C-alpha positions in Angstrom: 88.4 127.7 99.2 87.9 124.1 100.2 90.1 122.7 102.9 92.8 120.4 101.6 93.0 116.8 102.9 96.1 116.3 105.0 98.5 113.5 104.4 101.3 112.2 106.6 104.3 110.5 104.9 106.1 107.7 106.8 109.1 106.2 104.9 112.7 105.8 105.9 114.0 107.0 102.5 114.2 110.8 102.2 114.0 110.6 98.4 110.7 108.8 98.5 109.3 111.3 101.1 110.5 114.2 98.9 109.0 112.8 95.8 105.7 112.0 97.4 105.5 115.5 99.1 106.2 117.2 95.8 103.5 115.1 94.1 100.9 115.6 96.8 101.5 119.3 97.3 101.0 120.0 93.6 97.4 118.8 94.0 94.6 121.4 94.6 92.8 119.1 97.1 95.7 117.5 99.0 98.7 118.7 101.2 101.4 117.0 103.2 101.1 117.9 106.9 104.2 116.0 108.1 106.9 113.5 107.3 108.5 110.8 109.5 111.3 108.4 108.9 110.1 105.7 111.3 107.2 104.5 113.4 108.0 106.3 116.6 108.5 109.6 114.9 105.2 109.0 113.1 103.3 108.3 116.3 104.7 111.5 117.9 103.7 113.6 114.9 100.3 112.2 114.2 98.6 113.8 117.2 99.7 117.3 116.3 99.6 117.0 112.4 96.1 115.4 112.4 96.3 113.8 109.0 93.3 112.3 107.2 95.6 109.7 105.7 99.0 108.3 106.6 101.0 106.7 103.7 103.2 104.1 105.4 106.1 102.0 104.1 106.2 98.3 105.2 110.0 98.1 105.8 111.6 100.8 107.9 114.6 101.0 110.1 113.5 100.5 113.7 110.2 98.7 113.1 107.6 97.2 110.9 105.1 99.2 109.0 102.5 96.5 109.8 103.1 97.2 113.6 102.8 100.9 113.0 99.5 100.5 111.2 98.1 98.5 114.1 99.4 101.2 116.5 97.9 104.0 114.5 94.6 102.2 114.2 94.5 101.7 118.0 95.6 105.2 119.0 94.1 107.3 116.2 91.2 105.3 114.7 90.1 108.2 112.5 93.3 108.2 110.5 93.1 106.1 107.3 96.2 104.4 106.0 97.7 103.4 102.7 100.7 101.2 102.3 103.3 102.2 99.7 105.9 99.4 99.5 108.6 97.9 97.3 107.4 94.5 98.6 105.1 92.4 96.3 101.5 92.8 97.3 101.0 89.0 97.2 103.3 88.8 100.3 102.1 91.8 102.3 98.8 93.3 101.1 96.5 91.0 103.0 98.5 91.4 106.3 98.5 95.2 105.8 94.8 95.3 105.2 94.1 93.0 108.2 96.2 95.3 110.3 94.0 98.3 109.3 95.3 99.7 106.1 92.7 100.8 103.5 95.0 100.3 100.5 98.2 98.9 99.2 100.3 100.3 96.4 103.6 99.1 95.1 106.4 101.7 94.6 106.8 100.6 91.0 103.2 101.8 90.2 102.6 105.0 88.2 102.3 108.3 90.0 98.6 108.6 89.0 97.9 105.3 90.9 99.2 106.9 94.1 96.9 109.9 93.7 93.9 107.6 92.7 94.5 105.5 95.9 94.5 108.6 98.1 91.3 110.0 96.6 89.7 106.6 96.7 90.4 106.1 100.4 89.3 109.6 101.2 
């Protein structure tokens, strides 16, 4: 059996993390390896969870997703990142991509777009 690609979820809304985890864990090729509600928890978890991709929200309590993306890129350059945000991509996508994200998805997008983005980045 092929090894599943591991995904770390970083969002301060438990409902969003639960929805994403359910979506991802239903896929034959993907699995959630950890969840974090903020950047510091994500940075603690990332070393042990060893995800291929981190899905990061832009706006979180206790820090910016953009700063977290920069930190992950500096400390764990092998981890790819996708932003999943409620903020309009015209405002944040370029900043997120410059910081090191490989993709930007708005939370209002369809479920299949999230899965397409993960597989595209992988």
